[in-house]
TORGU-884765 format. One line per field, with one value per atom (N, C-alpha, C): chain; z, x, y; atom name. Coordinates in Angstrom, 1 decimal. Layout:
BEGIN
unit <- c(A, ...)
w <- c(Z, ...)
u <- c(X, ...)
v <- c(Y, ...)
site <- c(CA, ...)
***
This chain:
BEGIN
unit <- c(A, A, A, A, A, A, A, A, A, A, A, A, A, A, A, A, A, A, A, A, A, A, A, A, A, A, A, A, A, A, A, A, A, A, A, A, A, A, A, A, A, A, A, A, A, A, A, A, A, A, A, A, A, A, A, A, A, A, A, A, A, A, A, A, A, A, A, A, A, A, A, A, A, A, A, A, A, A, A, A, A, A, A, A, A, A, A, A, A, A, A, A, A, A, A, A, A, A, A, A, A, A, A, A, A, A, A, A, A, A, A, A, A, A, A, A, A, A, A, A, A, A, A, A, A, A, A, A, A, A, A, A, A, A, A, A, A, A, A, A, A, A, A, A, A, A, A, A, A, A, A, A, A, A, A, A, A, A, A, A, A, A, A, A, A, A, A, A, A, A, A, A, A, A, A, A, A, A, A, A, A, A, A, A, A, A, A, A, A, A, A, A, A, A, A, A, A, A, A, A, A, A, A, A, A, A, A, A, A, A, A, A, A, A, A, A, A, A, A, A, A, A, A, A, A, A, A, A, A, A, A, A, A, A, A, A, A, A, A, A, A, A, A, A, A, A, A, A, A, A, A, A, A, A, A, A, A, A, A, A, A, A, A, A, A, A, A, A, A, A, A, A, A, A, A, A, A, A, A, A, A, A, A, A, A, A, A, A, A, A, A, A, A, A, A, A, A, A, A, A, A, A, A, A, A, A, A, A, A, A, A, A, A, A, A, A, A, A, A, A, A, A, A, A, A, A, A, A, A, A, A, A, A, A, A, A, A, A, A, A, A, A, A, A, A, A, A, A, A, A, A, A, A, A, A, A, A, A, A, A, A, A, A, A, A, A, A, A, A, A, A, A, A, A, A, A, A, A, A, A, A, A, A, A, A, A, A, A, A, A, A, A, A, A, A, A, A, A, A, A, A, A, A, A, A, A, A, A, A, A, A, A, A, A, A, A, A, A, A, A, A, A, A, A, A, A, A, A, A, A, A, A, A, A, A, A, A, A, A, A, A, A, A, A, A, A, A, A, A, A, A, A, A, A, A, A, A, A, A, A, A, A, A, A, A, A, A, A, A, A, A, A, A, A, A, A, A, A, A, A, A, A, A, A, A, A, A, A, A, A, A, A, A, A, A, A, A, A, A, A, A, A, A, A, A, A, A, A, A, A, A, A, A, A, A, A, A, A, A, A, A, A, A, A, A, A, A, A, A, A, A, A, A, A, A, A, A, A, A, A, A, A, A, A, A, A)
w <- c(-32.8, -31.8, -30.4, -29.4, -28.4, -27.6, -26.3, -25.7, -24.3, -24.2, -23.3, -22.2, -21.1, -20.0, -19.2, -18.0, -16.7, -15.9, -15.6, -15.2, -13.2, -12.4, -10.9, -10.5, -11.1, -10.6, -11.3, -12.5, -13.0, -12.4, -11.1, -10.6, -9.4, -8.4, -7.1, -6.9, -5.6, -5.1, -4.3, -4.1, -2.6, -2.7, -1.3, -0.8, -1.2, -1.4, -1.7, -0.5, -0.8, 0.0, -0.8, 0.2, -0.4, -1.3, -1.2, -2.0, -3.3, -3.9, -5.2, -5.9, -5.2, -5.9, -7.0, -7.2, -8.8, -9.6, -9.4, -10.5, -11.3, -10.5, -11.3, -12.5, -12.8, -14.2, -15.6, -15.4, -16.2, -16.5, -15.0, -15.4, -16.3, -17.3, -18.0, -18.6, -18.0, -18.2, -19.3, -19.8, -20.6, -19.7, -18.7, -18.1, -17.1, -17.7, -17.1, -15.4, -15.3, -13.9, -12.9, -13.5, -13.0, -12.7, -14.1, -13.9, -12.4, -12.6, -11.6, -10.0, -9.9, -8.6, -8.0, -8.9, -8.4, -8.0, -8.8, -8.6, -7.9, -7.9, -6.4, -5.5, -5.6, -4.3, -3.3, -4.1, -3.4, -2.1, -2.2, -0.9, 0.6, -0.2, 1.1, 1.2, 0.6, 0.9, 2.0, 1.7, 3.0, 4.5, 3.9, 5.3, 6.1, 5.4, 6.4, 6.6, 6.0, 6.4, 5.6, 4.8, 4.0, 3.0, 2.7, 1.9, 1.5, 0.9, 0.9, -0.9, -1.3, -3.2, -2.9, -3.8, -3.8, -5.3, -5.6, -6.8, -7.2, -8.6, -9.6, -10.1, -9.4, -10.1, -10.7, -11.8, -12.3, -12.1, -11.4, -10.6, -11.0, -13.1, -13.4, -13.3, -13.7, -14.3, -13.2, -12.1, -11.2, -11.5, -12.7, -13.2, -12.5, -12.3, -11.9, -13.3, -13.4, -14.3, -13.9, -12.7, -12.8, -11.2, -10.4, -9.4, -9.4, -7.6, -6.9, -6.1, -5.4, -4.5, -3.8, -2.5, -1.6, -0.8, -0.3, 0.9, 1.5, 3.0, 3.9, 3.1, 2.9, 3.0, 2.6, 2.2, 1.9, 0.7, 0.1, -0.7, 0.0, -0.7, -0.2, -0.8, 0.0, -0.7, -0.2, -1.9, -2.3, -1.5, -0.8, -0.6, -2.2, -3.2, -4.4, -5.1, -5.0, -5.9, -5.4, -6.6, -6.2, -6.1, -5.4, -4.6, -4.2, -5.3, -5.2, -6.4, -6.9, -7.5, -6.4, -5.4, -4.5, -4.1, -4.3, -3.7, -2.2, -1.6, -0.1, 0.3, 0.7, 1.3, 1.4, 0.8, 0.9, 1.3, 1.6, 2.3, 3.4, 3.5, 4.7, 6.3, 5.8, 6.9, 7.3, 8.0, 8.7, 7.3, 6.3, 5.7, 5.5, 5.4, 5.1, 5.5, 7.1, 8.2, 7.7, 6.9, 6.9, 5.8, 5.6, 4.7, 4.0, 5.0, 4.0, 4.2, 3.0, 3.2, 3.2, 4.7, 4.6, 3.6, 3.2, 2.2, 1.9, 1.7, 0.9, -0.8, -0.8, -1.9, -3.0, -4.3, -4.9, -5.8, -4.7, -5.6, -6.7, -6.8, -8.4, -8.9, -10.4, -10.4, -12.2, -12.6, -13.5, -14.0, -15.2, -15.5, -16.9, -16.6, -17.5, -18.9, -20.1, -21.6, -21.9, -21.8, -22.5, -22.2, -20.6, -20.4, -20.0, -20.7, -21.0, -21.4, -21.1, -21.8, -21.5, -20.6, -20.1, -18.6, -17.9, -16.7, -15.5, -15.2, -14.4, -13.3, -13.8, -13.2, -12.6, -13.3, -12.8, -11.1, -11.8, -10.2, -9.4, -9.5, -8.2, -7.8, -8.5, -8.3, -7.5, -7.8, -7.0, -5.6, -5.8, -4.4, -3.5, -3.8, -3.2, -2.7, -3.3, -2.9, -1.7, -2.0, -0.7, 0.5, 0.8, 1.5, 2.3, 1.4, 2.0, 2.7, 2.3, 3.4, 4.7, 4.4, 5.5, 6.3, 6.0, 6.7, 7.4, 6.4, 6.7, 8.2, 8.7, 9.5, 11.1, 10.9, 12.0, 12.4, 11.0, 11.3, 9.9, 10.1, 9.4, 8.4, 6.9, 6.2, 4.8, 4.5, 3.6, 1.8, 1.4, 0.0, -0.1, -1.4, -2.0, -3.1, -3.4, -4.4, -5.1, -6.5, -7.2, -7.8, -8.2, -9.2, -10.3, -11.3, -12.7, -13.2, -14.9, -15.9, -17.2, -17.0, -18.2, -19.0, -20.0, -20.3, -19.7, -18.3, -17.7, -17.1, -17.4, -16.7, -17.0, -18.1, -18.4, -18.4, -17.9, -17.4, -15.5, -14.8, -13.7, -13.6, -14.4, -14.5, -14.7, -15.5, -15.7, -14.5, -13.4, -12.5, -10.8, -11.8, -10.3, -10.0, -10.3, -9.7, -10.3, -9.4, -10.1, -9.9, -10.7, -10.7, -9.2, -8.6, -7.1, -7.0, -7.8, -8.1, -9.3, -9.8, -11.0, -11.0, -12.1, -12.1, -13.1, -12.9, -13.8, -15.2, -15.8, -17.4, -17.9, -17.1, -17.3, -16.0, -15.9, -14.3, -15.4, -14.9, -15.5, -15.1, -13.9, -12.8, -12.6, -12.3, -11.7, -10.5, -9.4, -8.3, -8.8, -8.4, -8.5, -7.4, -7.2, -5.8, -6.2, -5.2, -4.9, -3.7, -3.4, -1.7, -1.6, 0.0, 0.6, 1.7, 1.4, 2.0, 1.3, 0.3, -0.4, -1.0)
u <- c(7.7, 7.9, 7.6, 8.1, 8.5, 7.6, 7.2, 5.8, 6.2, 5.3, 5.3, 5.7, 6.6, 7.2, 5.9, 5.7, 4.4, 5.7, 4.9, 5.3, 5.0, 5.9, 5.3, 4.0, 3.7, 2.6, 1.2, 1.5, 0.2, -0.2, 0.8, 0.8, 0.9, 0.4, 0.6, 0.9, 2.1, 2.1, 1.3, 0.4, -0.7, -0.3, -0.2, 0.0, -1.5, -1.3, -2.4, -3.2, -5.1, -5.8, -7.1, -8.1, -9.3, -9.7, -10.0, -10.6, -10.2, -9.1, -8.3, -8.7, -9.2, -9.7, -10.4, -11.5, -12.0, -11.6, -10.3, -9.3, -8.3, -8.6, -7.7, -7.9, -9.5, -9.4, -8.9, -9.0, -8.2, -6.9, -6.0, -4.6, -4.1, -3.7, -3.1, -1.7, -0.7, 0.6, 1.0, 2.0, 2.4, 2.5, 2.4, 2.8, 1.5, 0.6, -0.6, -0.4, 0.7, 1.5, 1.0, 1.7, 1.6, 0.4, -0.3, -2.1, -2.5, -2.2, -2.6, -2.3, -1.5, -0.8, -1.7, -1.4, -2.0, -3.9, -4.6, -5.7, -6.2, -5.3, -5.6, -4.6, -3.7, -2.5, -2.1, -1.8, -1.5, -1.7, -3.0, -4.1, -4.1, -4.0, -3.5, -2.6, -1.2, -0.1, 0.1, -0.4, -0.3, -1.7, -2.4, -3.3, -2.9, -1.7, -0.5, 0.7, 0.8, 2.1, 3.5, 3.0, 3.8, 4.8, 4.1, 4.5, 3.5, 4.2, 3.3, 3.6, 2.4, 2.1, 1.7, 2.6, 2.3, 2.0, 1.1, 0.4, 1.1, 1.2, 1.5, 0.0, -0.5, -1.7, -2.3, -2.6, -2.8, -3.7, -3.3, -4.2, -5.7, -5.4, -6.9, -7.7, -7.3, -8.1, -8.5, -7.8, -7.9, -7.4, -6.8, -6.0, -5.0, -4.7, -3.4, -2.7, -1.3, -0.3, 0.6, 1.3, 2.4, 2.3, 2.7, 2.9, 4.3, 4.7, 5.6, 5.8, 5.8, 5.3, 6.7, 7.1, 8.5, 8.2, 9.1, 9.0, 10.6, 10.5, 12.0, 12.1, 13.4, 14.3, 15.3, 16.3, 17.6, 18.1, 18.6, 19.4, 21.2, 20.8, 21.8, 23.4, 24.5, 25.5, 26.6, 27.2, 28.0, 29.0, 29.9, 31.2, 31.9, 31.9, 32.1, 32.2, 30.9, 30.8, 31.4, 31.3, 32.3, 31.0, 31.2, 30.3, 31.0, 30.9, 31.6, 33.0, 32.8, 34.4, 35.4, 35.1, 35.8, 35.1, 35.4, 34.9, 34.4, 33.2, 32.9, 33.8, 34.2, 36.0, 36.6, 36.9, 37.8, 37.8, 36.7, 36.4, 36.7, 37.2, 38.2, 37.4, 36.0, 35.3, 33.8, 33.0, 32.4, 31.5, 31.5, 30.1, 30.6, 31.8, 32.0, 31.3, 31.2, 30.5, 28.8, 28.4, 26.6, 26.5, 25.5, 25.3, 24.0, 23.0, 22.3, 22.1, 22.3, 22.2, 21.0, 20.6, 19.6, 18.8, 17.6, 17.7, 15.9, 15.8, 14.7, 14.4, 13.8, 13.2, 12.1, 12.7, 11.2, 10.7, 9.6, 9.1, 8.0, 7.7, 6.9, 7.2, 7.1, 7.4, 6.3, 5.2, 4.7, 4.2, 4.1, 3.6, 2.4, 1.2, -0.1, 0.6, 0.2, 0.7, 0.9, -0.3, -0.6, 0.2, 0.7, 1.7, 3.4, 4.1, 5.3, 6.1, 7.5, 8.3, 7.9, 6.9, 7.0, 6.7, 8.4, 9.0, 8.1, 7.1, 6.5, 7.1, 7.8, 8.6, 9.8, 10.4, 11.6, 11.3, 9.9, 9.7, 9.0, 8.7, 8.6, 9.8, 11.0, 12.0, 12.6, 12.4, 13.3, 12.5, 11.0, 10.6, 10.9, 10.9, 11.5, 13.2, 13.6, 15.0, 15.4, 14.2, 14.1, 13.3, 12.3, 11.9, 12.5, 13.5, 14.5, 15.7, 16.0, 16.8, 16.0, 15.2, 13.5, 14.3, 13.9, 13.9, 14.5, 16.0, 17.3, 17.6, 17.0, 17.4, 17.1, 15.7, 15.2, 15.8, 16.3, 16.7, 17.4, 18.8, 20.2, 20.0, 19.6, 20.1, 20.5, 21.6, 22.5, 21.8, 20.6, 20.4, 19.3, 18.9, 17.5, 17.6, 17.0, 17.5, 16.4, 16.6, 15.7, 16.4, 15.2, 15.7, 15.1, 16.1, 15.9, 15.9, 15.2, 14.8, 16.2, 16.9, 17.6, 18.0, 16.5, 15.8, 16.4, 15.7, 15.3, 16.7, 17.8, 19.2, 19.3, 19.7, 19.7, 19.3, 17.6, 16.7, 17.6, 17.5, 18.0, 19.2, 20.4, 21.9, 21.2, 20.8, 20.5, 19.8, 19.2, 18.8, 19.6, 20.7, 22.0, 21.9, 21.3, 21.2, 22.9, 23.1, 24.7, 24.3, 24.8, 24.8, 25.2, 24.8, 25.4, 26.6, 26.7, 27.4, 27.4, 28.5, 28.5, 27.6, 26.6, 25.4, 25.3, 25.3, 25.6, 24.9, 25.4, 25.0, 23.7, 22.9, 21.6, 20.6, 20.8, 20.0, 19.2, 17.5, 16.6, 16.7, 16.5, 16.9, 18.1, 18.4, 19.8, 20.0, 20.3, 20.0, 20.7, 20.1, 20.9, 20.3, 21.2, 21.2, 21.5, 21.1, 21.6, 22.0, 23.3, 24.0, 23.8, 22.8, 22.5, 23.2, 24.1, 24.7, 26.1, 26.7, 27.5, 27.7)
v <- c(53.5, 54.4, 54.2, 54.6, 54.0, 54.3, 53.7, 53.8, 54.6, 55.5, 56.5, 56.2, 56.3, 56.1, 56.8, 55.9, 56.3, 57.4, 58.2, 59.6, 59.2, 59.5, 59.0, 59.6, 60.8, 61.5, 60.7, 59.5, 59.0, 57.6, 56.9, 56.1, 55.6, 55.1, 54.9, 53.3, 53.2, 51.8, 51.7, 50.5, 50.3, 48.7, 48.5, 47.2, 46.6, 45.6, 44.6, 44.2, 44.7, 44.9, 43.7, 43.1, 42.9, 43.1, 44.6, 45.4, 45.7, 45.4, 45.2, 44.3, 43.1, 41.9, 42.2, 43.0, 43.4, 43.4, 44.1, 44.9, 43.8, 42.2, 41.5, 41.0, 40.6, 40.3, 41.2, 42.3, 43.4, 43.2, 42.6, 42.3, 41.0, 41.3, 40.1, 39.8, 39.8, 39.8, 38.4, 38.7, 37.0, 35.9, 36.0, 34.5, 34.5, 33.2, 32.5, 32.5, 32.1, 31.9, 33.1, 34.7, 35.3, 35.8, 35.7, 36.2, 35.2, 34.1, 33.0, 33.5, 33.5, 34.5, 35.2, 36.6, 37.6, 37.5, 36.7, 36.2, 35.1, 33.9, 33.0, 32.9, 33.6, 32.9, 34.6, 35.9, 37.0, 37.3, 37.2, 37.5, 36.5, 35.2, 34.2, 34.6, 34.8, 35.0, 35.7, 37.1, 38.0, 37.9, 36.9, 36.5, 35.8, 35.2, 34.0, 34.5, 35.6, 36.8, 36.0, 35.2, 34.5, 35.8, 36.4, 37.2, 38.8, 39.6, 41.2, 41.2, 41.6, 42.2, 43.5, 44.0, 45.4, 45.5, 46.7, 47.0, 48.2, 48.4, 49.7, 50.0, 50.9, 50.9, 53.0, 52.9, 53.6, 54.8, 55.9, 56.7, 57.1, 57.4, 57.5, 56.7, 55.6, 54.3, 53.1, 53.6, 52.9, 51.4, 51.2, 49.5, 49.5, 47.9, 47.4, 47.4, 48.4, 48.1, 47.1, 46.9, 45.8, 45.4, 44.9, 44.0, 43.6, 43.6, 43.0, 42.4, 40.7, 40.3, 40.1, 40.6, 40.1, 39.5, 38.6, 37.7, 37.7, 37.5, 37.0, 35.9, 35.6, 34.1, 34.0, 32.8, 32.9, 31.9, 32.2, 31.7, 30.7, 29.8, 28.3, 28.8, 28.6, 29.0, 27.6, 27.5, 25.9, 26.4, 25.7, 25.9, 26.0, 25.4, 25.5, 26.2, 26.9, 28.1, 29.3, 29.8, 31.5, 32.7, 33.3, 34.0, 35.7, 36.8, 38.0, 37.7, 36.4, 36.0, 35.2, 34.7, 34.3, 33.5, 31.7, 30.5, 30.8, 30.1, 30.6, 29.9, 29.2, 28.3, 28.8, 30.0, 30.8, 32.5, 32.3, 33.6, 34.0, 35.3, 35.6, 36.1, 35.9, 36.2, 35.3, 35.2, 34.0, 33.5, 33.9, 33.9, 32.5, 31.8, 30.3, 29.8, 29.7, 29.2, 28.7, 30.0, 29.8, 29.0, 28.4, 27.7, 28.6, 29.2, 30.1, 31.9, 32.5, 33.8, 34.4, 35.2, 35.8, 36.8, 37.5, 38.0, 38.4, 39.4, 39.7, 39.3, 39.0, 38.2, 38.9, 38.8, 39.2, 38.1, 37.9, 36.7, 36.6, 37.4, 37.5, 39.5, 39.6, 40.9, 40.8, 41.1, 40.9, 42.4, 42.5, 43.8, 43.6, 44.1, 44.6, 43.9, 43.2, 43.1, 44.8, 45.2, 46.7, 48.1, 47.3, 48.6, 47.9, 47.1, 46.6, 47.6, 47.8, 49.0, 50.2, 50.3, 51.8, 52.4, 51.2, 51.8, 51.2, 50.6, 50.0, 48.9, 48.1, 47.3, 47.9, 49.2, 49.7, 50.5, 51.3, 52.0, 51.0, 49.3, 48.6, 47.7, 48.1, 47.4, 48.7, 50.0, 51.3, 51.0, 50.9, 50.9, 49.4, 48.3, 46.9, 47.5, 48.0, 48.8, 49.5, 50.7, 51.1, 50.8, 50.1, 48.9, 48.0, 47.5, 46.5, 47.5, 48.5, 49.6, 50.0, 49.8, 50.5, 49.3, 48.2, 47.0, 46.6, 46.6, 46.4, 47.1, 48.0, 49.0, 48.4, 47.3, 46.6, 45.5, 44.7, 43.3, 43.3, 42.7, 42.8, 41.6, 41.7, 40.9, 41.7, 41.1, 41.7, 41.8, 41.6, 41.4, 41.3, 42.2, 41.9, 40.9, 39.7, 38.9, 38.7, 38.3, 37.8, 36.6, 35.6, 34.3, 34.7, 35.0, 35.5, 34.3, 34.3, 33.7, 34.1, 33.0, 33.4, 34.8, 34.8, 36.1, 37.2, 37.3, 38.5, 38.5, 37.9, 38.5, 40.2, 40.2, 42.0, 42.8, 42.4, 43.6, 44.1, 42.8, 43.0, 43.8, 43.2, 44.1, 45.7, 45.9, 47.6, 48.0, 47.4, 47.7, 47.6, 47.1, 47.0, 46.0, 44.8, 43.2, 42.7, 42.1, 40.8, 39.4, 38.4, 37.3, 36.9, 36.0, 36.0, 35.1, 33.8, 32.9, 32.4, 31.2, 30.7, 30.0, 30.3, 29.3, 27.8, 27.0, 26.0, 26.0, 25.1, 25.5, 25.0, 24.4, 23.9, 24.5, 26.1, 25.8, 27.2, 26.8, 27.5, 29.0, 29.5, 30.5, 30.8, 31.9, 32.8, 33.9, 32.9, 34.0, 35.6, 36.5, 37.6, 38.8, 39.6, 40.4, 41.8, 42.6, 43.8, 43.9, 44.2, 44.9, 45.7, 45.4, 46.5, 47.7, 47.3, 48.4, 48.7, 48.3, 49.0, 50.5)
site <- c(N, CA, C, N, CA, C, N, CA, C, N, CA, C, N, CA, C, N, CA, C, N, CA, C, N, CA, C, N, CA, C, N, CA, C, N, CA, C, N, CA, C, N, CA, C, N, CA, C, N, CA, C, N, CA, C, N, CA, C, N, CA, C, N, CA, C, N, CA, C, N, CA, C, N, CA, C, N, CA, C, N, CA, C, N, CA, C, N, CA, C, N, CA, C, N, CA, C, N, CA, C, N, CA, C, N, CA, C, N, CA, C, N, CA, C, N, CA, C, N, CA, C, N, CA, C, N, CA, C, N, CA, C, N, CA, C, N, CA, C, N, CA, C, N, CA, C, N, CA, C, N, CA, C, N, CA, C, N, CA, C, N, CA, C, N, CA, C, N, CA, C, N, CA, C, N, CA, C, N, CA, C, N, CA, C, N, CA, C, N, CA, C, N, CA, C, N, CA, C, N, CA, C, N, CA, C, N, CA, C, N, CA, C, N, CA, C, N, CA, C, N, CA, C, N, CA, C, N, CA, C, N, CA, C, N, CA, C, N, CA, C, N, CA, C, N, CA, C, N, CA, C, N, CA, C, N, CA, C, N, CA, C, N, CA, C, N, CA, C, N, CA, C, N, CA, C, N, CA, C, N, CA, C, N, CA, C, N, CA, C, N, CA, C, N, CA, C, N, CA, C, N, CA, C, N, CA, C, N, CA, C, N, CA, C, N, CA, C, N, CA, C, N, CA, C, N, CA, C, N, CA, C, N, CA, C, N, CA, C, N, CA, C, N, CA, C, N, CA, C, N, CA, C, N, CA, C, N, CA, C, N, CA, C, N, CA, C, N, CA, C, N, CA, C, N, CA, C, N, CA, C, N, CA, C, N, CA, C, N, CA, C, N, CA, C, N, CA, C, N, CA, C, N, CA, C, N, CA, C, N, CA, C, N, CA, C, N, CA, C, N, CA, C, N, CA, C, N, CA, C, N, CA, C, N, CA, C, N, CA, C, N, CA, C, N, CA, C, N, CA, C, N, CA, C, N, CA, C, N, CA, C, N, CA, C, N, CA, C, N, CA, C, N, CA, C, N, CA, C, N, CA, C, N, CA, C, N, CA, C, N, CA, C, N, CA, C, N, CA, C, N, CA, C, N, CA, C, N, CA, C, N, CA, C, N, CA, C, N, CA, C, N, CA, C, N, CA, C, N, CA, C, N, CA, C, N, CA, C, N, CA, C, N, CA, C, N, CA, C, N, CA, C, N, CA, C, N, CA, C, N, CA, C, N, CA, C, N, CA, C, N, CA, C, N, CA, C, N, CA, C, N, CA, C, N, CA, C, N, CA, C, N, CA, C, N, CA, C, N, CA, C, N, CA, C, N, CA, C, N, CA, C, N, CA, C, N, CA, C, N, CA, C, N, CA, C, N, CA, C, N, CA, C, N, CA, C)
***
């Protein structure tokens, strides 16, 4: 039987605050790394203006369902690799002179084990795309990017992300993007 999906009226997205810290222990995802990031690093990242973390919180229980962490960065372009199916060195516009492509990066995205498959990550990605468009009105960057593990590629493709360039066969993660002005 499929799991019931979250209705937007049941949850809200909140920017991480110190008051959320008591809720961290109840958040358990499949990844020890994602759990420790929320518990040990997310607030410090915000304090030092390195990243912003947003929580999807169930209104009724005040439980953290999922979170996403965003930061400004870039991904490196290789003149030998293809981007939009054309080698960088053959691009007809100035991207061939850039060594790094500016972007907003999804640094972390995790969902509580008991809530997987209920659409929480989808709601956070949609929110991140809206935020990227708003920020892009103030300062230009062409992409929202995620460095996705190979097994997560189909999930991100369903959300509109494309693989940025031809990855090497042994790559553990693949750079994927949503173009913000298509």
